[in-house]
C-alpha positions in Angstrom: 38.6 33.5 171.0 37.0 30.1 170.9 33.8 29.3 172.8 35.4 26.1 174.0 38.3 27.9 175.6 39.5 26.4 178.9 39.2 28.9 181.7 42.4 29.4 183.7 40.9 30.9 186.9 44.1 31.8 188.6 45.6 33.5 185.6 42.4 35.5 185.1 42.3 36.5 188.7 45.9 37.8 188.4 44.8 39.7 185.3 41.9 41.6 187.0 43.6 42.1 190.3 46.4 43.9 188.4 43.8 46.4 187.2 43.3 49.4 189.5 39.5 49.7 190.1 39.6 51.5 193.4 36.5 53.5 194.3 37.0 56.4 194.4 37.3 57.0 191.6 35.9 53.7 190.6 37.1 53.0 187.1 35.7 49.4 186.7 35.3 49.6 182.9 38.6 47.9 182.2 37.8 45.0 184.6 34.3 44.8 183.1 35.8 44.6 179.6 38.0 41.7 180.6 35.1 39.9 182.3 32.8 40.5 179.4 35.3 39.1 176.8 36.0 36.1 179.0 32.4 35.2 179.4 31.8 35.4 175.6 34.9 33.2 175.1 33.4 30.6 177.3 30.1 30.6 175.3 28.2 32.5 178.1 25.8 35.3 177.2 27.2 38.6 178.4 26.2 42.2 178.3 28.6 45.1 179.2 26.7 48.2 180.4 28.7 51.4 180.8 26.0 53.4 182.5 28.3 56.3 183.5 31.8 57.3 182.1 34.2 54.6 183.3 31.5 52.8 185.4 30.1 49.5 184.1 28.2 46.4 185.0 28.4 43.0 183.4 25.4 40.7 183.2 26.2 37.1 182.3 23.5 34.5 181.7 23.1 30.8 181.3 19.6 30.2 180.1 17.7 27.4 181.7 14.3 25.9 180.9 12.2 28.8 182.2 10.4 26.7 184.8 12.0 28.4 187.8 13.0 31.9 188.8 16.7 32.8 188.2 19.6 32.0 190.5 21.8 35.0 190.9 25.5 34.9 191.6 26.6 38.4 192.8 30.0 40.0 192.9 31.4 43.5 192.5 34.3 44.7 190.4 35.3 47.8 192.4 37.7 47.8 195.4 38.4 50.1 198.3 41.4 52.4 197.9 44.9 51.1 198.6 45.4 53.3 201.6 48.4 55.0 203.0 50.0 52.1 204.9 53.0 50.4 203.2 52.4 47.0 201.4 55.0 44.3 201.4 53.7 43.3 197.9 52.7 45.9 195.3 48.9 46.2 195.6 48.5 45.6 191.8 51.2 43.0 191.4 48.8 40.0 191.8 51.8 38.1 193.2 51.4 34.5 194.3 53.3 33.4 197.4 52.8 30.4 199.6 49.5 29.5 198.0 48.0 33.0 198.3 47.4 35.7 195.7 48.1 39.2 196.9 46.6 42.5 195.7 43.8 45.0 196.3 40.6 43.3 195.7 42.0 39.8 195.9 39.8 39.0 198.9 37.1 41.6 198.4 36.1 40.4 196.0 37.6 39.7 192.6 38.3 36.2 193.8 34.6 35.4 194.2 33.9 36.9 190.8 36.4 34.6 189.1 35.1 31.6 191.1 31.6 32.4 189.8 32.9 32.5 186.2 34.5 29.1 186.8 31.3 27.8 188.2 29.4 29.1 185.2 31.8 27.3 182.9 31.0 24.0 184.6 27.3 24.6 184.6 27.3 25.5 180.9 28.3 21.9 180.1 24.9 20.7 181.2 22.7 23.8 181.0 19.7 21.7 179.8 19.4 20.4 183.3 18.8 23.9 184.7 15.1 24.7 185.3 15.9 28.4 185.5 18.6 30.9 184.4 21.9 31.3 186.2 22.7 35.0 186.2 26.1 36.5 186.9 25.5 40.0 188.3 28.8 41.8 188.4 28.6 45.4 189.5 30.3 48.7 189.7 30.4 51.0 192.8 29.4 48.5 195.5 31.9 49.7 198.0 30.3 53.1 198.6 26.9 53.8 196.9 25.8 50.5 195.3 25.7 52.3 191.9 25.8 49.1 189.9 23.2 47.3 191.9 20.8 50.2 191.6 21.4 50.2 187.9 20.4 46.5 187.7 17.3 47.3 189.7 16.4 50.1 187.3 16.8 47.7 184.4 14.4 45.2 185.9 16.8 42.4 187.0 15.1 42.4 190.5 12.0 40.9 189.0 13.8 37.8 187.9 15.5 36.8 191.2 14.5 33.5 192.8 17.6 33.0 195.0 20.6 35.3 195.6 24.1 34.0 196.4 26.8 36.7 197.1 30.5 36.1 197.1 31.6 38.7 199.7 34.4 37.4 202.0 33.2 34.7 204.4 36.1 32.2 204.5 33.7 29.7 202.9 31.4 29.9 205.9 27.8 30.9 205.4 26.7 34.5 206.1 23.0 34.8 206.5 22.6 38.2 208.0 24.2 41.6 207.3 23.6 44.8 209.2 21.8 47.9 207.9 24.0 50.9 207.1 22.7 54.3 208.0 24.8 57.2 206.8 24.1 60.6 208.3 25.6 64.1 208.0 25.9 66.6 210.8 26.2 70.2 209.8 27.3 72.8 212.4 26.7 76.4 211.6 28.5 79.4 213.4 29.5 82.9 212.5 32.7 83.9 210.7 35.1 85.8 213.0 38.7 86.9 213.3 41.2 87.1 216.1 41.7 90.8 215.6 38.0 91.7 216.0 34.7 89.9 216.4 35.6 86.4 217.5 32.5 84.9 215.8 31.0 81.6 216.7 33.1 78.5 216.1 31.3 75.8 214.1 34.2 73.3 214.8 33.8 73.8 218.5 30.1 73.0 218.2 30.9 69.9 216.1 33.5 68.8 218.7 30.8 69.0 221.4 28.4 67.0 219.2 30.9 64.3 218.3 31.8 63.8 222.0 28.1 63.3 222.8 27.7 61.0 219.8 30.6 58.9 221.0 28.8 58.4 224.3 25.5 57.6 222.7 24.3 54.0 223.4 21.9 52.6 220.8 20.0 49.9 222.5 18.6 47.4 219.9 17.3 43.9 220.1 20.3 41.5 220.5 21.0 39.3 217.4 22.7 36.0 218.0 25.0 36.4 215.0 25.8 40.1 215.2 27.8 42.4 217.4 26.1 45.6 218.9 25.3 48.7 216.8 28.3 50.8 215.9 28.8 54.5 215.2 31.9 55.6 213.2 32.8 59.1 212.0 34.3 58.8 208.5 34.7 62.3 207.2 35.0 65.8 208.7 35.5 69.2 207.0 35.5 72.7 208.4 37.2 76.1 208.2 38.8 78.1 205.5 41.9 79.6 207.1 43.8 79.1 210.4 43.2 82.7 211.5 39.5 82.8 210.8 36.7 81.4 213.1 35.0 78.7 211.0 31.3 79.3 210.3 30.6 75.8 208.9 31.7 72.3 209.8 30.4 69.1 208.3 30.9 65.5 209.6 29.6 62.3 207.9 29.2 59.2 210.0 28.2 55.6 209.6 25.8 53.7 211.9 25.4 49.9 211.5 22.2 48.4 212.9 20.7 44.9 213.3 17.6 43.8 211.3 14.2 45.2 212.4 15.7 48.3 213.9 13.7 51.5 213.2 16.3 53.7 211.6 14.0 56.8 211.9 14.0 56.3 215.7 17.8 56.1 215.6 17.9 59.4 213.8 15.7 61.0 216.5 18.1 59.7 219.2 21.0 61.2 217.4 19.2 64.5 217.0 18.4 64.5 220.7 22.1 64.8 221.6 22.9 67.4 218.9 23.4 71.0 220.1 21.2 73.7 218.7 23.9 74.7 216.1 23.9 71.1 214.6 21.4 69.8 212.0 21.2 66.2 211.0 20.4 64.9 207.4 20.3 61.5 205.8 22.9 60.6 203.2 21.8 57.0 202.6 20.1 54.0 204.2 20.9 50.5 203.2 18.5 48.0 204.8 19.7 44.9 206.6 19.3 41.5 204.8 18.6 38.2 206.5 17.7 34.6 205.8 16.7 32.3 208.6 19.1 29.4 209.5 16.6 26.7 208.7 15.8 28.0 205.2 16.3 25.3 202.6 18.6 27.5 200.6 20.9 28.1 203.7 20.9 24.4 204.3 21.9 23.7 200.7 24.7 26.2 200.9 25.9 24.6 204.1 25.8 21.1 202.6 27.8 22.1 199.5 30.4 24.0 201.6 30.8 20.9 203.9 31.1 18.6 200.8 34.0 20.6 199.3 35.8 21.8 202.4 35.5 18.7 204.6 34.2 20.8 207.6 30.9 22.0 208.8 30.6 25.7 208.0 29.6 28.2 210.6 26.6 30.4 210.2 27.6 34.0 210.6 26.5 37.6 210.6 28.5 40.5 209.3 28.6 44.3 209.7 29.4 44.9 206.0 26.7 45.4 203.4 26.4 43.8 199.9 24.6 44.4 196.7 21.8 42.3 198.2 20.6 45.3 200.3 19.4 46.9 197.0 18.8 44.0 194.7 16.5 41.9 197.0 15.0 44.7 199.1 11.3 43.9 199.5 11.6 40.5 197.9 10.8 37.2 199.7 13.7 35.3 198.3 16.5 33.4 200.0 19.9 35.0 200.4 23.3 33.9 201.6 27.0 34.9 201.3 29.7 32.3 200.6 33.0 33.8 199.6 36.6 32.6 199.3 38.0 35.7 200.9 38.7 36.0 204.6 36.7 38.1 206.9 38.6 41.1 208.1 41.0 41.4 205.2 38.9 44.0 203.3 40.7 47.3 203.0 43.9 46.0 204.7 47.5 46.3 203.4 48.7 43.1 201.8 45.1 41.9 201.1 45.3 38.3 199.8 43.2 35.2 199.1 43.9 31.5 199.3 44.0 30.0 195.8 42.6 26.8 197.2 39.6 28.7 198.5 39.0 30.2 195.1 38.9 26.8 193.4 36.8 25.4 196.2 34.3 28.3 196.0 33.9 27.6 192.2 32.8 24.0 193.0 30.5 25.1 195.8 28.8 27.7 193.6 28.3 25.3 190.7 26.8 22.6 193.0 24.5 25.0 194.8 23.2 26.4 191.5 22.8 22.9 189.9 20.9 21.5 192.9 18.7 24.6 193.4 17.7 24.8 189.8 17.0 21.1 189.5 14.4 21.0 192.3 
């Protein structure tokens, strides 16, 4: 393939949406291979890192003059599962209808990844004007455990970041704050029993009592103007071995979303306070909140570029979802924002889709933000 190949963003988006990269199981390698080849074809440095079987990151780079820290464009290649609800369009058809492209990952967030490649193609034409590198950080495993982002951190990418722009769904508005995600496991222990003898102690009954209390628990946190209140959602439950045996073990995993500056250890104590004696609480994961202030120069720049290319003043928003930023810029004093072509609320839904116009507009926004930020 020639390094002067013209990038067809829509055709490439169709190609990678047609690839199943649902997590679980998370086989992003095929998508990563396509992305890696495309970047090389456009004359952009690219490295494909298969760090686990079938799990891979892609790191693209446009080298600047080395006078400024790198500008990172972040997107993930995995998607959530298709789900059990019927789709009008096959989830891997990548069908285009009425100006929208349909398929799992179209909105969240293969469309942003493609827009970032298109932006890099434009920036490559005048890379000598860039005072710092433009990095395309495309990850595996974001939807659950941030495997790819953690891999980038292990390899030292975190040390290069000067500004971080993520392409998660935002409808081309500017997201400047995302909630923290606290994942906990409740384990109920009982004693095995049988209907014909010792009834035992039912672990599921203990769990049922706990989940009832958990549902009534109010987490009072500082009000954030861009975020809704904290949420608690049970996502998985498992218990029992046979219908005629009293279960001696029951496990429930649940997700708590919290605004910035909330002490998650205090939240755990409050959860433990409503747990019956038969219940123990353990931490599965904690993903810190990420926030940039509305008057930050980077946020203003994102807003200006969005307004330039959409013809409207973008809203500043907060979201309950997390992104790779929670790992990649944790502890760093660097600006962060999310600008994505996908629509908020479409992630994980049947007939997920994205506006093709939004994809092409996002590419222009990304290119202009990077060019201006790296010319200052």
